[in-house]
N, C-alpha and C positions, 0 to 999 in steps of 0.2 A: 531925832527928827531929821538930821542932816543926811543920813543914809537914804531914807525914804525919798527925800526930795531929790538927791542925786540920782536914784534909780528912776524917778519919774521923768527928770530931764533927759536921761539917756533913752527912755522909752519914747518920748516926743521927738528926739533926734532921729531915732530909728524909724519911726512912723513918717517923718518927712522924707527920709531917704528912700523908703518904700514907695511912697507916692510919686517921687520923681522917677523911680525905676519903672513904675507902671505907666507913666506918661511917656517915657522913652519907648517902651514896648509898643504902646499905641501909636506912636509916630512912625517907628522904623520896623516894626514886626510884620510878619505875614498875617493877613486877615482871610479867614475862611467864612463863607456864607453860602446860602442856597439862593440860586437865582430864580428867575420866573418859571423856569421849566422844572424846578425841583433838583437840579444837579448841583453838587458841591463845587464852588469856584474858590480858587486861592488867589489872593492879590498881593503882590509884593510892592514895596516902594519903587518908584521909577529911579533909574540911574541916568546921570547926566555926565557925559564924558567932556573933559576939558581938552581943546585942540592944542594948547600950548605945552602942557607937561604930561598929557596922557593919564591923568588921574581920574577917578570916578567919584562924583559927588551924588549922594542919595537925596532925593526930594522927599521929605516926610509927608505922611498922610495928614490930612486935615483933622484936628481933633476938636470937638466941641466940649466946652466945660459942662460938667454934670452938676446940677443943683442938689445940694445936700439938704435933706430934710431933718 
């Protein structure tokens, strides 16, 4: 019974990591959708430049939680 429980715990950990990866893609990945004219539009996260050290910070997309049924 210990081996089955260990595999189940590994499965739960992998699913949590998978969900975190999907959330990261939703925030920082490119989004494609059709606009009102029917053309495909690609939207990337905005980049904000720092004046002090010239680094780029990306502003994530807003992500709404999905209700699980």
